[in-house]
N, C-alpha and C positions, 0 to 999 in steps of 0.2 A: 638637746634636743628630750620630745615629746617624753613624758611618764608611762613607759607601756604594761598597763595593769594584769594583772593574770591573779585569777581564781585557782585555788588548788583545793575540790573537792572530798575527803579520804578524811573515813571515818577513826584510820587505825592517828591518833595521833601519832603515833615513832614520826609509822611514817610518811605522812600528808607532814611537818617538820622539817624532814631529810629532804625531799621534794623540795618544801616550802626552801630551807636555806642551798640551796643547791645553788634555785633559779636567781639568787639576790644575789651571786657569787658576777651577776651584772650589773650595774651602778642601778641604770635603767630601768628595770624591773622590779616593781610595788605588789609585790606577793601576798596574798590572804590565802592563810588555811581557813575550811569551810567544811566541820564538821559533818553535816546530811543536805541531801538537796533543796527539803524547802528555806535553808541561812541562802545556801546558791539561789535562791530564786528571789528572799528581802532581800539582799545585796544589790542587783541588778541593776539598781539608782548611779551606783557605783560606777556603770560601762565600762567592762572591764575590757580587756582589749583581748586576753585569749580565757580559753576555761577548760582546765584539766578533770574530768569528773569521772568518779569511784562506778563501776558502773554496780556496787552491789553498793547497797549505804543502810544505813539505822532503819530507815522512814520513805521513803522514795525508793521503786530501783531506780539506776540511770537512766533504762532506755523510755519510762515515763519524763522523768530528768528533761530528758534530748529531748525528746519532742516539742515540751514546752520551748523550749528556751528556739527549738530552732521555726516554733511557732510564731513566739515577738518579737526573738532576737537571731533573724536567719541569713546576715550576716557577722557576729562571734564566730569562731573559730572555737570550737570544741571536740577537744582526743578524747577517748574513755580510755582509760585507764585499769586492767581488769585482769583477777590470777589469775584464771586459766584462761586460756588455751580453747577457741571453739571457734569453727572460720564459723557455720549459720552466722553462728551472735555476730558475727563483726561483717560480714556482708550484710543482717540484718542491720542492723547503725548505721551503716557506711550509707546505705541505701535511703534510712531517714535523716538526714545528711550530718552524723560526724565526719568532723578536718582526718582523723583518725584512728586507728586503735592499737595501742599496747598492752602485752602482756605483764605482769609484773617481772624484774627478774635484776640483775646486777644492774643492769643496763640501763633500766628503764630512766634513769636522774638525765644522762647521757640522749639519749633518743629524746624525750623534754626539752631539753633545753639546745637541742638539733632545729625542734619542731618549733621552738619562740624564736627563736630566729629567724627560721623561714616565713609564717609568721607577720612578721614585722619587719621582716624587707618587701612582703607581701604591705605590707600594714604605710611602710611610707611610702612605698610608687600608686597608693590609688589616692593616698594625699597628696603625691607632686601634683598625679592625673586632674584632681580636682580644683586644685591652686590655680594649673594649669587652663583647665576649660572655664573656670571664672579669670581671669587675667584674660584670654577670649572673649569671653562674651561682655568685659567690660570695651577690650575695644571694636568688637562688632553696635557697639548700643546706636540705638539709627542717630539721635541726631554729635555721635563720634564724626563718622565716616560722610557723613553726608550735608554736609553745612550750609545754611540757608534760614530767612522764615519767611521766605515768600509764602504765597497765599500756595501758591504750587507744588509744594514741596513738604507745608504740611499735608499735604491732602494724601505725599508721596506714605508719609511716617503712619499714617494712618490706613494703608491698606499692609502698611509692609508688618503694623504690628496687627493686625483679621487675619491678617499669611501665619505669624506666627504664634500661632492659638491652634492650630489645625496642620493637616497634613494636605491637607490641597492643594494641588496640582497647580503653578506659579508659573506666567506667561509676561518674564517682561520688557517691554518694548522703547525705544527709545534708539539714535540720535547715537552714532559710533562716536564714545569719544564721556558718554551719561554716566557710567554710571552701574551700565546692568549687574554686570559679576557682582560690584560690592555691595549691592544688596542686597542680590541672593544670597552673599557667605550671611549676610546681617541675619538676614530671614534664617537661616539653617541653625547661627551660633544660637539664636535667642529663639529657640524651641526645642520639644520634648526631642528631634534628631539632635541632638547635637552631642550627645549621649555618643552618638557615631558615629562615621565621617563622614565628610565630605569631598564629596570628588566634582571635579571641574573637566570640562572633554569639549574642547572647541570642534564641531564639529566641518568647518572647513578648509580644517588644517591638518586633517588624515583623508587619503587618499578612500576615491568610492571600494576601491577593492581590501584595505585594509578595516578597513569602516567599524564590522560585525564584528572582526577577530577583537578592536578592540575594546570595542562595545559588550561581546559573549563572552568571550576570549575565546580558549584556542588549546587542543590536546596535542599533546608530541604527535608529529609527524602529518599534523593536520594537512600540511603544506610544505613545499618547498621551502626552510629556511627554521620552520619548527623546527625548536629542537629538544624544548621542555614544552612541558603546560604550564600558559597565560589564564588569568586569571582576570577575567574582563574586567571594565567601570562598575557594572548591574550589577555584580558579586560584594565589589568593595564595597561600596557605599551603602548594600543592604543595613533597612535599615535606621540609614542615615540619609542623602540627599542628595543624589545626581543629579551634576549641575548640565544639561546640553545649549551652550554659548553657538551662536548661528545657527541655528534649526532650519531656517530657511533653506539651507548652504544640502539641507538631507538628501540624497539621491534616490529616489521615488522606488527601486524596490527596498533599499534599506529604512525611508518611510512604511511599508509597506509591514515588515519581520516586526517594527518596534511597534507599532499599532496591535499585532499580537502581545508583545510580549508585554505591556501595560494590563493588557484582557483580563490573560492568563496570568498573570504575576509570575512565571518561569520564562525561566532562558536554555538554548541550548550549546553546548559552547562548538566550535566549528569543529567539527573533524568527529564531533560527542555523538552518545546516542541517549548521557541522561538526561532529563529533566526539571532544571535547578529551582527551589521557591526561593522568589527572588523578591522583596518589599520595598525598592530605596522611594521617598518621597523626591519626586520631576519637578524641580524648574528649568523653564530657558532663560532660551536672549534671544532676540533678532533686531536689526537694525531695518528690518522690510516689515511693511502693513503685511502680516500673514494671511490676510482676506482678500487684501489682492491677488496673493500667488495663488489663494487656492481659484481665484475666476480663473488666472493666468493658465491653470490647467499645471503646474508646476511640484503644487502642494496636494496632501491628500485632504478633502474635507472629514472625511469621519476624524483623521486625528488630529488635523485643528482643532473641532471640536472636542476630542482625546485631552486635551493637551491647552487648551484656552486658561480650563479654571478657576482665578480670580490673578485676572488681565490686572496689571499696573506700566502704562507708559509714563517715559521716566522726559519730564520736558527739558525742550535744548535750554543754553544756561541764555542764549538771549531771551528767555524768555520767562525770565527767573528776577521782576525786577528790582531790585538793589542784590541781589545777595552775587551779584559779580566783584564787586566792592569787599566783601563780607571773606569772600575767598578768597581771594588777590593779599589780602589783609594774609590768612589763615597761612595759607601756602609757601608767604612770604619770612611767618615765624617760622615759620620748619625747619624751610632751607635755610634760615639763619642759625639756630638751634640747632640744627646737627653738621653743621661746616665753624659753628664758634663763632659770626659775626655777630655782630650789634648789632641790635634791631633796628629795620629800619621803615621808614612814615612814605608815604605816597603824596606828590605834592599835588593839589586839585587841578593842572593842568596832568599831567599822572591820569588823574582819578577817572578825569575826563575824556579819558583817552580812550582808558578800557572801557567806558561805557560802553561810548558808540562804535566797537569794534560788534558784529556780527559773530564773530568763533563758532565755524562751521568745524572748525573741530569740537570745537563745546570744553567739560570740564576741564579735560586731558590739555586740548593746545594751553589754557590758560596758564594751566603750571607751570607749562616749559616757559611761556612768555614772562609768566612771576616771577621763575630759577633766573632765566639770563636775565633782569631787571637785577636782579639781587648784585645781579655778580659783576653785572655791569658797572651801578653805582660804585662810586669811592667812597664818596661819604655816610653819613643818615638822612638823606631826602634820594629816591627816585624817583625822577622828574620826565617828562614826557620824551626825554633823550632817550633813554632807558626804554623805554619799551617797543620792540617791533614786533612786529606783525610777517612774520618769513612766509601765513600760508599761501601754497600755491591757488588755493581756493576760494582766494578773493577780488574783490574790485578792481585791483590793479591791471588785470589781464585781460583786463577786459580795452586798456587804451591801447595794445599792442596792435589791435587790429582799426582796420583801416573802413569806418562805419560814420554815413553824418551825422548828426546831435542829435537829433529823433529818431535814429536805431539804438544808438546809446540808453538814452531814455527808458524806450520801453524793453530796453535788455536788461536794466538794474532793475525797473521795475519787476518783469518776470523772477530774477532772482531773489527778487527777497519777495514776492510768493511766497516759491519753489522752498523758503529760509524757513518761510514761514507757513507751513501748514496750509497756503489758498488763504492765508485770510489776510482778509486786503481792508477791515480797521486796521491791522499789527502793521499789514504795511506798511496803511500810508501816513503813517506816526515816524513810523522810524525812517524815511524819505520829505517830509516836516510839508507833506502833499497833501490835496483835498481828494477823499472817496471818490468825486465823482471823474474822476481824471480815469484810475485804474478801473474805474464799474464802462468806462465811453472806450477806453484801449480795449476789453475784453469784451463789449458788445462788437466793436467793430474787427471786432478777430485779431486784433495789433497785437496783445498777448501768447 
């Protein structure tokens, strides 16, 4: 266990040694007996974990020493030990930042022992919390949660780094399965808000009748079934990060209430009257284009601009160059490690098959495909027969329809145009046809 260093600042040599010897009964304690206030201040380079400070010292008063310690070392607990009991003095010392106030008597050494154990317990908890947060931060390093070296992903890294340096609202958009929540968590755990909670809520998963209570909380008896007070997501995320997933699905009436909260930075629980100050960092996500939802009247324009902040649009997997193979290798290695398998390699045919597929489910779908391929492969090689695409949103669905070849051609081109956000160049490249073919069909309104 790490050494727990204690300063006993006491000008009475006999009494100081008595406290020192008693505290040293715990071998984890390293106790230093100092006789003056200046001795204490000049020894702070030793970084004590706790200080027992006599109120009456020959050179500087205990109050003056306490003020200097609290100003320069606010995290170090200081316990005042005084020969006289004075309530007013005790109150003043506690206001000034003293951890506790003891009167010298027969029980002082035991009270100091108990206080040291309590401080040590808190010290160890804080240390564990710091280590845990450090591990979480490492887990959410940008390059660890998003694999790839495509230009599109490098641009996303740049935006995430900018977002993490401030408390600006972030709006993350992208198709389903592109990793919007992972991006939100990575921004949070690499930002100043990481000292506080990351709280997520999927707006589309909560009935509109309950969303207000879920976000703002409710008081006991506010409605049928409200048996006790409940703290809402905004309060839980105060000073931290509140992640609102599928924000485009929020009811228009709730949008009005959300806008007010964002403007006033205060909430009122359902059934309550008190206004509660809240200030979480907001990150929203959607797989829809919010601007289009505004035009359709489904989303408030003023809320849209309030939430826009720093927009981060995650590219679909089909637009990420060679990242497909990088991700495939990562998912395969991770799945093998988690299940005690030997690492497996992809054959060239398997790689070609993986690259050609459009991945309507994006990274999430690729992961499922790779994990299945690892299970299906008997040896150390994953070949094309182990790669199974079972998405219901693939070109194989077209075959069941009774159409002419020309109609199939138009449907296939339309399919890839939609998947590529109407990018004619990318669609032509993917299908191996000329751009002029697509432009002609568009001009003739065949698509």
